[in-house]
N, CA, C and O atoms as a Maestro MAE file, in Angstrom:
{
 s_m_m2io_version
 :::
 2.0.0
}

f_m_ct {
 s_m_title
 :::
 protein
 m_atom[320] {
  # First column is atom index #
  i_m_mmod_type
  r_m_x_coord
  r_m_y_coord
  r_m_z_coord
  i_m_residue_number
  s_m_chain_name
  s_m_pdb_residue_name
  s_m_pdb_atom_name
  i_m_atomic_number
  :::
  1 25 0.865 -1.164 0.000 1 A "MET " " N  " 7
  2 3 0.000 0.000 0.000 1 A "MET " " CA " 6
  3 2 0.915 1.232 0.000 1 A "MET " " C  " 6
  4 15 1.947 1.253 0.670 1 A "MET " " O  " 8
  5 25 0.523 2.235 -0.750 2 A "THR " " N  " 7
  6 3 1.346 3.440 -0.865 2 A "THR " " CA " 6
  7 2 0.767 4.596 -0.051 2 A "THR " " C  " 6
  8 15 -0.361 4.531 0.440 2 A "THR " " O  " 8
  9 25 1.551 5.634 0.077 3 A "GLU " " N  " 7
  10 3 1.077 6.836 0.757 3 A "GLU " " CA " 6
  11 2 -0.120 7.430 0.008 3 A "GLU " " C  " 6
  12 15 -1.049 7.945 0.629 3 A "GLU " " O  " 8
  13 25 -0.096 7.358 -1.310 4 A "LYS " " N  " 7
  14 3 -1.222 7.844 -2.109 4 A "LYS " " CA " 6
  15 2 -2.493 7.060 -1.781 4 A "LYS " " C  " 6
  16 15 -3.578 7.639 -1.728 4 A "LYS " " O  " 8
  17 25 -2.370 5.757 -1.561 5 A "ASP " " N  " 7
  18 3 -3.537 4.952 -1.179 5 A "ASP " " CA " 6
  19 2 -4.163 5.487 0.099 5 A "ASP " " C  " 6
  20 15 -5.386 5.604 0.188 5 A "ASP " " O  " 8
  21 25 -3.348 5.809 1.076 6 A "LEU " " N  " 7
  22 3 -3.867 6.331 2.345 6 A "LEU " " CA " 6
  23 2 -4.582 7.663 2.120 6 A "LEU " " C  " 6
  24 15 -5.642 7.902 2.698 6 A "LEU " " O  " 8
  25 25 -4.020 8.510 1.302 7 A "LEU " " N  " 7
  26 3 -4.662 9.791 0.995 7 A "LEU " " CA " 6
  27 2 -5.970 9.570 0.236 7 A "LEU " " C  " 6
  28 15 -6.966 10.239 0.509 7 A "LEU " " O  " 8
  29 25 -5.969 8.639 -0.709 8 A "ASP " " N  " 7
  30 3 -7.188 8.327 -1.466 8 A "ASP " " CA " 6
  31 2 -8.290 7.788 -0.557 8 A "ASP " " C  " 6
  32 15 -9.473 7.975 -0.843 8 A "ASP " " O  " 8
  33 25 -7.914 7.124 0.532 9 A "LEU " " N  " 7
  34 3 -8.879 6.561 1.481 9 A "LEU " " CA " 6
  35 2 -9.275 7.572 2.560 9 A "LEU " " C  " 6
  36 15 -9.921 7.209 3.543 9 A "LEU " " O  " 8
  37 25 -8.895 8.823 2.381 10 A "ASP " " N  " 7
  38 3 -9.245 9.928 3.284 10 A "ASP " " CA " 6
  39 2 -8.608 9.835 4.671 10 A "ASP " " C  " 6
  40 15 -9.169 10.326 5.650 10 A "ASP " " O  " 8
  41 25 -7.443 9.209 4.749 11 A "PHE " " N  " 7
  42 3 -6.697 9.244 6.005 11 A "PHE " " CA " 6
  43 2 -6.201 10.674 6.219 11 A "PHE " " C  " 6
  44 15 -5.970 11.409 5.259 11 A "PHE " " O  " 8
  45 25 -6.042 11.056 7.472 12 A "THR " " N  " 7
  46 3 -5.566 12.385 7.840 12 A "THR " " CA " 6
  47 2 -4.071 12.334 8.105 12 A "THR " " C  " 6
  48 15 -3.596 11.490 8.865 12 A "THR " " O  " 8
  49 25 -3.339 13.230 7.482 13 A "ARG " " N  " 7
  50 3 -1.891 13.319 7.717 13 A "ARG " " CA " 6
  51 2 -1.662 14.066 9.026 13 A "ARG " " C  " 6
  52 15 -2.202 15.153 9.235 13 A "ARG " " O  " 8
  53 25 -0.861 13.475 9.901 14 A "VAL " " N  " 7
  54 3 -0.523 14.076 11.188 14 A "VAL " " CA " 6
  55 2 0.982 14.319 11.200 14 A "VAL " " C  " 6
  56 15 1.767 13.393 10.993 14 A "VAL " " O  " 8
  57 25 1.381 15.560 11.441 15 A "VAL " " N  " 7
  58 3 2.799 15.925 11.471 15 A "VAL " " CA " 6
  59 2 3.208 16.140 12.919 15 A "VAL " " C  " 6
  60 15 2.534 16.839 13.675 15 A "VAL " " O  " 8
  61 25 4.323 15.526 13.289 16 A "ASP " " N  " 7
  62 3 4.874 15.705 14.638 16 A "ASP " " CA " 6
  63 2 6.273 16.282 14.485 16 A "ASP " " C  " 6
  64 15 7.176 15.627 13.965 16 A "ASP " " O  " 8
  65 25 6.438 17.512 14.943 17 A "ASP " " N  " 7
  66 3 7.751 18.143 14.874 17 A "ASP " " CA " 6
  67 2 8.183 18.672 16.236 17 A "ASP " " C  " 6
  68 15 9.063 19.528 16.327 17 A "ASP " " O  " 8
  69 25 7.559 18.158 17.291 18 A "ALA " " N  " 7
  70 3 7.836 18.651 18.636 18 A "ALA " " CA " 6
  71 2 9.147 18.116 19.207 18 A "ALA " " C  " 6
  72 15 9.838 18.826 19.938 18 A "ALA " " O  " 8
  73 25 9.493 16.882 18.883 19 A "ASN " " N  " 7
  74 3 10.672 16.250 19.485 19 A "ASN " " CA " 6
  75 2 11.633 15.780 18.401 19 A "ASN " " C  " 6
  76 15 11.541 14.643 17.938 19 A "ASN " " O  " 8
  77 25 12.537 16.634 18.001 20 A "GLY " " N  " 7
  78 3 13.510 16.251 16.996 20 A "GLY " " CA " 6
  79 2 13.031 16.519 15.582 20 A "GLY " " C  " 6
  80 15 12.170 17.369 15.356 20 A "GLY " " O  " 8
  81 25 13.598 15.784 14.629 21 A "PRO " " N  " 7
  82 3 13.231 16.005 13.227 21 A "PRO " " CA " 6
  83 2 11.748 15.702 12.990 21 A "PRO " " C  " 6
  84 15 11.209 14.763 13.575 21 A "PRO " " O  " 8
  85 25 11.094 16.484 12.146 22 A "PRO " " N  " 7
  86 3 9.672 16.242 11.893 22 A "PRO " " CA " 6
  87 2 9.443 14.921 11.153 22 A "PRO " " C  " 6
  88 15 10.269 14.487 10.351 22 A "PRO " " O  " 8
  89 25 8.320 14.308 11.440 23 A "TYR " " N  " 7
  90 3 7.898 13.110 10.730 23 A "TYR " " CA " 6
  91 2 6.376 13.162 10.636 23 A "TYR " " C  " 6
  92 15 5.736 13.978 11.299 23 A "TYR " " O  " 8
  93 25 5.804 12.294 9.816 24 A "HIS " " N  " 7
  94 3 4.356 12.269 9.695 24 A "HIS " " CA " 6
  95 2 3.851 10.833 9.604 24 A "HIS " " C  " 6
  96 15 4.592 9.905 9.281 24 A "HIS " " O  " 8
  97 25 2.584 10.690 9.895 25 A "TYR " " N  " 7
  98 3 1.903 9.408 9.792 25 A "TYR " " CA " 6
  99 2 0.445 9.724 9.477 25 A "TYR " " C  " 6
  100 15 0.065 10.891 9.398 25 A "TYR " " O  " 8
  101 25 -0.365 8.694 9.299 26 A "TYR " " N  " 7
  102 3 -1.753 8.881 8.895 26 A "TYR " " CA " 6
  103 2 -2.702 8.180 9.865 26 A "TYR " " C  " 6
  104 15 -2.399 7.113 10.397 26 A "TYR " " O  " 8
  105 25 -3.856 8.808 10.080 27 A "THR " " N  " 7
  106 3 -4.877 8.205 10.929 27 A "THR " " CA " 6
  107 2 -6.240 8.290 10.257 27 A "THR " " C  " 6
  108 15 -6.484 9.128 9.389 27 A "THR " " O  " 8
  109 25 -7.120 7.386 10.691 28 A "TYR " " N  " 7
  110 3 -8.514 7.400 10.254 28 A "TYR " " CA " 6
  111 2 -9.332 6.901 11.434 28 A "TYR " " C  " 6
  112 15 -9.105 5.798 11.931 28 A "TYR " " O  " 8
  113 25 -10.283 7.713 11.883 29 A "ASP " " N  " 7
  114 3 -11.102 7.369 13.043 29 A "ASP " " CA " 6
  115 2 -12.501 6.955 12.624 29 A "ASP " " C  " 6
  116 15 -13.133 7.592 11.782 29 A "ASP " " O  " 8
  117 25 -12.968 5.878 13.229 30 A "VAL " " N  " 7
  118 3 -14.364 5.455 13.116 30 A "VAL " " CA " 6
  119 2 -14.840 5.270 14.552 30 A "VAL " " C  " 6
  120 15 -14.492 4.291 15.211 30 A "VAL " " O  " 8
  121 25 -15.638 6.222 15.027 31 A "GLY " " N  " 7
  122 3 -16.033 6.195 16.439 31 A "GLY " " CA " 6
  123 2 -14.796 6.302 17.314 31 A "GLY " " C  " 6
  124 15 -13.969 7.194 17.124 31 A "GLY " " O  " 8
  125 25 -14.670 5.397 18.269 32 A "SER " " N  " 7
  126 3 -13.519 5.416 19.169 32 A "SER " " CA " 6
  127 2 -12.363 4.555 18.664 32 A "SER " " C  " 6
  128 15 -11.344 4.425 19.343 32 A "SER " " O  " 8
  129 25 -12.513 3.972 17.490 33 A "LEU " " N  " 7
  130 3 -11.476 3.132 16.906 33 A "LEU " " CA " 6
  131 2 -10.616 3.969 15.971 33 A "LEU " " C  " 6
  132 15 -11.132 4.721 15.144 33 A "LEU " " O  " 8
  133 25 -9.310 3.833 16.107 34 A "CYS " " N  " 7
  134 3 -8.381 4.588 15.270 34 A "CYS " " CA " 6
  135 2 -7.507 3.630 14.471 34 A "CYS " " C  " 6
  136 15 -6.885 2.718 15.016 34 A "CYS " " O  " 8
  137 25 -7.481 3.864 13.164 35 A "LEU " " N  " 7
  138 3 -6.543 3.165 12.289 35 A "LEU " " CA " 6
  139 2 -5.348 4.089 12.106 35 A "LEU " " C  " 6
  140 15 -5.518 5.286 11.873 35 A "LEU " " O  " 8
  141 25 -4.141 3.545 12.211 36 A "ILE " " N  " 7
  142 3 -2.944 4.389 12.177 36 A "ILE " " CA " 6
  143 2 -1.838 3.716 11.370 36 A "ILE " " C  " 6
  144 15 -1.633 2.506 11.460 36 A "ILE " " O  " 8
  145 25 -1.135 4.517 10.587 37 A "SER " " N  " 7
  146 3 -0.010 4.013 9.804 37 A "SER " " CA " 6
  147 2 1.275 4.141 10.618 37 A "SER " " C  " 6
  148 15 1.303 4.763 11.680 37 A "SER " " O  " 8
  149 25 2.323 3.544 10.096 38 A "GLN " " N  " 7
  150 3 3.632 3.789 10.675 38 A "GLN " " CA " 6
  151 2 4.085 5.191 10.273 38 A "GLN " " C  " 6
  152 15 3.494 5.802 9.383 38 A "GLN " " O  " 8
  153 25 5.115 5.695 10.914 39 A "ALA " " N  " 7
  154 3 5.661 7.009 10.584 39 A "ALA " " CA " 6
  155 2 6.462 6.918 9.293 39 A "ALA " " C  " 6
  156 15 7.021 5.872 8.963 39 A "ALA " " O  " 8
  157 25 6.506 8.033 8.567 40 A "ASN " " N  " 7
  158 3 7.193 8.033 7.278 40 A "ASN " " CA " 6
  159 2 8.663 7.653 7.393 40 A "ASN " " C  " 6
  160 15 9.232 7.137 6.430 40 A "ASN " " O  " 8
  161 25 9.297 7.891 8.538 41 A "ASP " " N  " 7
  162 3 10.706 7.520 8.679 41 A "ASP " " CA " 6
  163 2 10.891 6.018 8.898 41 A "ASP " " C  " 6
  164 15 12.024 5.543 8.975 41 A "ASP " " O  " 8
  165 25 9.793 5.265 8.998 42 A "GLU " " N  " 7
  166 3 9.849 3.806 9.137 42 A "GLU " " CA " 6
  167 2 9.450 3.090 7.843 42 A "GLU " " C  " 6
  168 15 9.493 1.862 7.774 42 A "GLU " " O  " 8
  169 25 9.065 3.853 6.827 43 A "VAL " " N  " 7
  170 3 8.595 3.283 5.560 43 A "VAL " " CA " 6
  171 2 9.782 2.910 4.688 43 A "VAL " " C  " 6
  172 15 10.739 3.671 4.549 43 A "VAL " " O  " 8
  173 25 9.697 1.719 4.103 44 A "LYS " " N  " 7
  174 3 10.721 1.272 3.171 44 A "LYS " " CA " 6
  175 2 10.061 0.989 1.826 44 A "LYS " " C  " 6
  176 15 9.050 0.289 1.760 44 A "LYS " " O  " 8
  177 25 10.633 1.534 0.756 45 A "ASN " " N  " 7
  178 3 10.141 1.311 -0.608 45 A "ASN " " CA " 6
  179 2 8.695 1.739 -0.796 45 A "ASN " " C  " 6
  180 15 7.962 1.112 -1.560 45 A "ASN " " O  " 8
  181 25 8.277 2.788 -0.119 46 A "ASP " " N  " 7
  182 3 6.905 3.307 -0.193 46 A "ASP " " CA " 6
  183 2 5.872 2.220 0.105 46 A "ASP " " C  " 6
  184 15 4.789 2.218 -0.481 46 A "ASP " " O  " 8
  185 25 6.199 1.298 1.011 47 A "GLU " " N  " 7
  186 3 5.279 0.245 1.426 47 A "GLU " " CA " 6
  187 2 4.755 0.581 2.823 47 A "GLU " " C  " 6
  188 15 5.399 0.306 3.835 47 A "GLU " " O  " 8
  189 25 3.578 1.178 2.839 48 A "TRP " " N  " 7
  190 3 2.945 1.590 4.080 48 A "TRP " " CA " 6
  191 2 2.045 0.475 4.596 48 A "TRP " " C  " 6
  192 15 1.603 -0.387 3.837 48 A "TRP " " O  " 8
  193 25 1.782 0.507 5.899 49 A "TYR " " N  " 7
  194 3 0.805 -0.406 6.489 49 A "TYR " " CA " 6
  195 2 -0.029 0.353 7.498 49 A "TYR " " C  " 6
  196 15 0.336 1.449 7.924 49 A "TYR " " O  " 8
  197 25 -1.150 -0.236 7.877 50 A "VAL " " N  " 7
  198 3 -2.063 0.361 8.845 50 A "VAL " " CA " 6
  199 2 -2.349 -0.666 9.927 50 A "VAL " " C  " 6
  200 15 -2.566 -1.845 9.644 50 A "VAL " " O  " 8
  201 25 -2.346 -0.204 11.167 51 A "GLU " " N  " 7
  202 3 -2.664 -1.047 12.320 51 A "GLU " " CA " 6
  203 2 -3.808 -0.414 13.102 51 A "GLU " " C  " 6
  204 15 -4.153 0.749 12.892 51 A "GLU " " O  " 8
  205 25 -4.382 -1.185 13.993 52 A "LEU " " N  " 7
  206 3 -5.321 -0.634 14.952 52 A "LEU " " CA " 6
  207 2 -4.485 0.079 16.000 52 A "LEU " " C  " 6
  208 15 -3.484 -0.463 16.467 52 A "LEU " " O  " 8
  209 25 -4.884 1.294 16.379 53 A "PHE " " N  " 7
  210 3 -4.121 2.072 17.357 53 A "PHE " " CA " 6
  211 2 -3.940 1.273 18.638 53 A "PHE " " C  " 6
  212 15 -4.885 0.666 19.143 53 A "PHE " " O  " 8
  213 25 -2.726 1.280 19.155 54 A "GLU " " N  " 7
  214 3 -2.329 0.587 20.383 54 A "GLU " " CA " 6
  215 2 -2.423 -0.927 20.265 54 A "GLU " " C  " 6
  216 15 -2.550 -1.626 21.270 54 A "GLU " " O  " 8
  217 25 -2.362 -1.429 19.052 55 A "SER " " N  " 7
  218 3 -2.312 -2.868 18.828 55 A "SER " " CA " 6
  219 2 -1.404 -3.117 17.642 55 A "SER " " C  " 6
  220 15 -1.676 -2.644 16.540 55 A "SER " " O  " 8
  221 25 -0.344 -3.845 17.853 56 A "ASN " " N  " 7
  222 3 0.555 -4.136 16.739 56 A "ASN " " CA " 6
  223 2 0.425 -5.595 16.291 56 A "ASN " " C  " 6
  224 15 1.321 -6.133 15.640 56 A "ASN " " O  " 8
  225 25 -0.690 -6.227 16.643 57 A "THR " " N  " 7
  226 3 -0.885 -7.623 16.266 57 A "THR " " CA " 6
  227 2 -1.772 -7.789 15.042 57 A "THR " " C  " 6
  228 15 -1.890 -8.896 14.515 57 A "THR " " O  " 8
  229 25 -2.396 -6.716 14.580 58 A "ILE " " N  " 7
  230 3 -3.213 -6.745 13.370 58 A "ILE " " CA " 6
  231 2 -2.676 -5.672 12.438 58 A "ILE " " C  " 6
  232 15 -2.662 -4.490 12.781 58 A "ILE " " O  " 8
  233 25 -2.235 -6.088 11.260 59 A "ARG " " N  " 7
  234 3 -1.608 -5.147 10.322 59 A "ARG " " CA " 6
  235 2 -2.172 -5.362 8.924 59 A "ARG " " C  " 6
  236 15 -2.279 -6.494 8.452 59 A "ARG " " O  " 8
  237 25 -2.530 -4.267 8.270 60 A "PHE " " N  " 7
  238 3 -3.044 -4.299 6.908 60 A "PHE " " CA " 6
  239 2 -2.001 -3.719 5.964 60 A "PHE " " C  " 6
  240 15 -1.577 -2.576 6.130 60 A "PHE " " O  " 8
  241 25 -1.590 -4.496 4.985 61 A "THR " " N  " 7
  242 3 -0.646 -4.028 3.973 61 A "THR " " CA " 6
  243 2 -1.313 -3.932 2.607 61 A "THR " " C  " 6
  244 15 -0.745 -3.356 1.678 61 A "THR " " O  " 8
  245 25 -2.493 -4.484 2.480 62 A "SER " " N  " 7
  246 3 -3.240 -4.491 1.229 62 A "SER " " CA " 6
  247 2 -4.319 -3.413 1.254 62 A "SER " " C  " 6
  248 15 -5.129 -3.355 2.180 62 A "SER " " O  " 8
  249 25 -4.325 -2.565 0.238 63 A "ARG " " N  " 7
  250 3 -5.359 -1.531 0.159 63 A "ARG " " CA " 6
  251 2 -6.747 -2.165 0.097 63 A "ARG " " C  " 6
  252 15 -7.673 -1.689 0.753 63 A "ARG " " O  " 8
  253 25 -6.897 -3.219 -0.676 64 A "THR " " N  " 7
  254 3 -8.200 -3.867 -0.820 64 A "THR " " CA " 6
  255 2 -8.717 -4.376 0.516 64 A "THR " " C  " 6
  256 15 -9.882 -4.158 0.851 64 A "THR " " O  " 8
  257 25 -7.883 -5.040 1.272 65 A "GLU " " N  " 7
  258 3 -8.304 -5.548 2.583 65 A "GLU " " CA " 6
  259 2 -8.632 -4.407 3.538 65 A "GLU " " C  " 6
  260 15 -9.593 -4.490 4.303 65 A "GLU " " O  " 8
  261 25 -7.840 -3.346 3.495 66 A "LEU " " N  " 7
  262 3 -8.117 -2.186 4.341 66 A "LEU " " CA " 6
  263 2 -9.445 -1.545 3.951 66 A "LEU " " C  " 6
  264 15 -10.217 -1.145 4.822 66 A "LEU " " O  " 8
  265 25 -9.717 -1.443 2.659 67 A "GLU " " N  " 7
  266 3 -10.995 -0.882 2.201 67 A "GLU " " CA " 6
  267 2 -12.172 -1.714 2.696 67 A "GLU " " C  " 6
  268 15 -13.200 -1.159 3.083 67 A "GLU " " O  " 8
  269 25 -12.035 -3.028 2.691 68 A "ILE " " N  " 7
  270 3 -13.099 -3.910 3.186 68 A "ILE " " CA " 6
  271 2 -13.334 -3.649 4.666 68 A "ILE " " C  " 6
  272 15 -14.478 -3.499 5.096 68 A "ILE " " O  " 8
  273 25 -12.253 -3.594 5.456 69 A "LEU " " N  " 7
  274 3 -12.377 -3.318 6.889 69 A "LEU " " CA " 6
  275 2 -13.049 -1.972 7.121 69 A "LEU " " C  " 6
  276 15 -13.961 -1.869 7.942 69 A "LEU " " O  " 8
  277 25 -12.610 -0.947 6.414 70 A "MET " " N  " 7
  278 3 -13.166 0.383 6.597 70 A "MET " " CA " 6
  279 2 -14.652 0.410 6.245 70 A "MET " " C  " 6
  280 15 -15.444 1.035 6.950 70 A "MET " " O  " 8
  281 25 -15.033 -0.261 5.164 71 A "ALA " " N  " 7
  282 3 -16.439 -0.300 4.777 71 A "ALA " " CA " 6
  283 2 -17.270 -0.969 5.864 71 A "ALA " " C  " 6
  284 15 -18.350 -0.485 6.200 71 A "ALA " " O  " 8
  285 25 -16.784 -2.063 6.412 72 A "LEU " " N  " 7
  286 3 -17.496 -2.746 7.492 72 A "LEU " " CA " 6
  287 2 -17.637 -1.853 8.718 72 A "LEU " " C  " 6
  288 15 -18.714 -1.773 9.310 72 A "LEU " " O  " 8
  289 25 -16.568 -1.190 9.096 73 A "LEU " " N  " 7
  290 3 -16.609 -0.323 10.276 73 A "LEU " " CA " 6
  291 2 -17.543 0.864 10.058 73 A "LEU " " C  " 6
  292 15 -18.362 1.179 10.921 73 A "LEU " " O  " 8
  293 25 -17.420 1.509 8.924 74 A "ILE " " N  " 7
  294 3 -18.240 2.694 8.634 74 A "ILE " " CA " 6
  295 2 -19.713 2.322 8.524 74 A "ILE " " C  " 6
  296 15 -20.571 3.028 9.053 74 A "ILE " " O  " 8
  297 25 -20.013 1.221 7.841 75 A "ASN " " N  " 7
  298 3 -21.409 0.819 7.645 75 A "ASN " " CA " 6
  299 2 -22.085 0.333 8.924 75 A "ASN " " C  " 6
  300 15 -23.313 0.316 9.016 75 A "ASN " " O  " 8
  301 25 -21.290 -0.058 9.898 76 A "ASN " " N  " 7
  302 3 -21.861 -0.591 11.135 76 A "ASN " " CA " 6
  303 2 -21.661 0.317 12.338 76 A "ASN " " C  " 6
  304 15 -21.977 -0.063 13.465 76 A "ASN " " O  " 8
  305 25 -21.137 1.519 12.103 77 A "TYR " " N  " 7
  306 3 -20.918 2.478 13.185 77 A "TYR " " CA " 6
  307 2 -22.259 3.087 13.619 77 A "TYR " " C  " 6
  308 15 -23.055 3.531 12.790 77 A "TYR " " O  " 8
  309 25 -22.481 3.096 14.907 78 A "THR " " N  " 7
  310 3 -23.659 3.749 15.456 78 A "THR " " CA " 6
  311 2 -23.217 4.686 16.568 78 A "THR " " C  " 6
  312 15 -22.424 4.307 17.430 78 A "THR " " O  " 8
  313 25 -23.720 5.885 16.548 79 A "GLU " " N  " 7
  314 3 -23.411 6.836 17.622 79 A "GLU " " CA " 6
  315 2 -24.297 6.525 18.810 79 A "GLU " " C  " 6
  316 15 -25.507 6.345 18.675 79 A "GLU " " O  " 8
  317 25 -23.683 6.466 19.958 80 A "GLU " " N  " 7
  318 3 -24.477 6.231 21.179 80 A "GLU " " CA " 6
  319 2 -24.239 7.309 22.183 80 A "GLU " " C  " 6
  320 15 -24.818 7.280 23.269 80 A "GLU " " O  " 8
  :::
 }
 m_bond[319] {
  # First column is bond index #
  i_m_from
  i_m_to
  i_m_order
  :::
  1 1 2 1
  2 2 3 1
  3 3 4 2
  4 3 5 1
  5 5 6 1
  6 6 7 1
  7 7 8 2
  8 7 9 1
  9 9 10 1
  10 10 11 1
  11 11 12 2
  12 11 13 1
  13 13 14 1
  14 14 15 1
  15 15 16 2
  16 15 17 1
  17 17 18 1
  18 18 19 1
  19 19 20 2
  20 19 21 1
  21 21 22 1
  22 22 23 1
  23 23 24 2
  24 23 25 1
  25 25 26 1
  26 26 27 1
  27 27 28 2
  28 27 29 1
  29 29 30 1
  30 30 31 1
  31 31 32 2
  32 31 33 1
  33 33 34 1
  34 34 35 1
  35 35 36 2
  36 35 37 1
  37 37 38 1
  38 38 39 1
  39 39 40 2
  40 39 41 1
  41 41 42 1
  42 42 43 1
  43 43 44 2
  44 43 45 1
  45 45 46 1
  46 46 47 1
  47 47 48 2
  48 47 49 1
  49 49 50 1
  50 50 51 1
  51 51 52 2
  52 51 53 1
  53 53 54 1
  54 54 55 1
  55 55 56 2
  56 55 57 1
  57 57 58 1
  58 58 59 1
  59 59 60 2
  60 59 61 1
  61 61 62 1
  62 62 63 1
  63 63 64 2
  64 63 65 1
  65 65 66 1
  66 66 67 1
  67 67 68 2
  68 67 69 1
  69 69 70 1
  70 70 71 1
  71 71 72 2
  72 71 73 1
  73 73 74 1
  74 74 75 1
  75 75 76 2
  76 75 77 1
  77 77 78 1
  78 78 79 1
  79 79 80 2
  80 79 81 1
  81 81 82 1
  82 82 83 1
  83 83 84 2
  84 83 85 1
  85 85 86 1
  86 86 87 1
  87 87 88 2
  88 87 89 1
  89 89 90 1
  90 90 91 1
  91 91 92 2
  92 91 93 1
  93 93 94 1
  94 94 95 1
  95 95 96 2
  96 95 97 1
  97 97 98 1
  98 98 99 1
  99 99 100 2
  100 99 101 1
  101 101 102 1
  102 102 103 1
  103 103 104 2
  104 103 105 1
  105 105 106 1
  106 106 107 1
  107 107 108 2
  108 107 109 1
  109 109 110 1
  110 110 111 1
  111 111 112 2
  112 111 113 1
  113 113 114 1
  114 114 115 1
  115 115 116 2
  116 115 117 1
  117 117 118 1
  118 118 119 1
  119 119 120 2
  120 119 121 1
  121 121 122 1
  122 122 123 1
  123 123 124 2
  124 123 125 1
  125 125 126 1
  126 126 127 1
  127 127 128 2
  128 127 129 1
  129 129 130 1
  130 130 131 1
  131 131 132 2
  132 131 133 1
  133 133 134 1
  134 134 135 1
  135 135 136 2
  136 135 137 1
  137 137 138 1
  138 138 139 1
  139 139 140 2
  140 139 141 1
  141 141 142 1
  142 142 143 1
  143 143 144 2
  144 143 145 1
  145 145 146 1
  146 146 147 1
  147 147 148 2
  148 147 149 1
  149 149 150 1
  150 150 151 1
  151 151 152 2
  152 151 153 1
  153 153 154 1
  154 154 155 1
  155 155 156 2
  156 155 157 1
  157 157 158 1
  158 158 159 1
  159 159 160 2
  160 159 161 1
  161 161 162 1
  162 162 163 1
  163 163 164 2
  164 163 165 1
  165 165 166 1
  166 166 167 1
  167 167 168 2
  168 167 169 1
  169 169 170 1
  170 170 171 1
  171 171 172 2
  172 171 173 1
  173 173 174 1
  174 174 175 1
  175 175 176 2
  176 175 177 1
  177 177 178 1
  178 178 179 1
  179 179 180 2
  180 179 181 1
  181 181 182 1
  182 182 183 1
  183 183 184 2
  184 183 185 1
  185 185 186 1
  186 186 187 1
  187 187 188 2
  188 187 189 1
  189 189 190 1
  190 190 191 1
  191 191 192 2
  192 191 193 1
  193 193 194 1
  194 194 195 1
  195 195 196 2
  196 195 197 1
  197 197 198 1
  198 198 199 1
  199 199 200 2
  200 199 201 1
  201 201 202 1
  202 202 203 1
  203 203 204 2
  204 203 205 1
  205 205 206 1
  206 206 207 1
  207 207 208 2
  208 207 209 1
  209 209 210 1
  210 210 211 1
  211 211 212 2
  212 211 213 1
  213 213 214 1
  214 214 215 1
  215 215 216 2
  216 215 217 1
  217 217 218 1
  218 218 219 1
  219 219 220 2
  220 219 221 1
  221 221 222 1
  222 222 223 1
  223 223 224 2
  224 223 225 1
  225 225 226 1
  226 226 227 1
  227 227 228 2
  228 227 229 1
  229 229 230 1
  230 230 231 1
  231 231 232 2
  232 231 233 1
  233 233 234 1
  234 234 235 1
  235 235 236 2
  236 235 237 1
  237 237 238 1
  238 238 239 1
  239 239 240 2
  240 239 241 1
  241 241 242 1
  242 242 243 1
  243 243 244 2
  244 243 245 1
  245 245 246 1
  246 246 247 1
  247 247 248 2
  248 247 249 1
  249 249 250 1
  250 250 251 1
  251 251 252 2
  252 251 253 1
  253 253 254 1
  254 254 255 1
  255 255 256 2
  256 255 257 1
  257 257 258 1
  258 258 259 1
  259 259 260 2
  260 259 261 1
  261 261 262 1
  262 262 263 1
  263 263 264 2
  264 263 265 1
  265 265 266 1
  266 266 267 1
  267 267 268 2
  268 267 269 1
  269 269 270 1
  270 270 271 1
  271 271 272 2
  272 271 273 1
  273 273 274 1
  274 274 275 1
  275 275 276 2
  276 275 277 1
  277 277 278 1
  278 278 279 1
  279 279 280 2
  280 279 281 1
  281 281 282 1
  282 282 283 1
  283 283 284 2
  284 283 285 1
  285 285 286 1
  286 286 287 1
  287 287 288 2
  288 287 289 1
  289 289 290 1
  290 290 291 1
  291 291 292 2
  292 291 293 1
  293 293 294 1
  294 294 295 1
  295 295 296 2
  296 295 297 1
  297 297 298 1
  298 298 299 1
  299 299 300 2
  300 299 301 1
  301 301 302 1
  302 302 303 1
  303 303 304 2
  304 303 305 1
  305 305 306 1
  306 306 307 1
  307 307 308 2
  308 307 309 1
  309 309 310 1
  310 310 311 1
  311 311 312 2
  312 311 313 1
  313 313 314 1
  314 314 315 1
  315 315 316 2
  316 315 317 1
  317 317 318 1
  318 318 319 1
  319 319 320 2
  :::
 }
}
């Protein structure tokens, strides 16, 4: 998955320049669930991935699979 894929999927670019050299990563929120990419300084060969925030045991590297997950989450989100 590329950085362009994340932008096409409406992920938000977050820039952190508070501690040392600036870097960026991407997030997408559905309710209280956050999908988050690795930081750009950890990307190799423009191969990005997305994980569930605070969980490194589930990782999406395929845009198609990520789109399926996002569709399921968005279609089943209910505000309470």
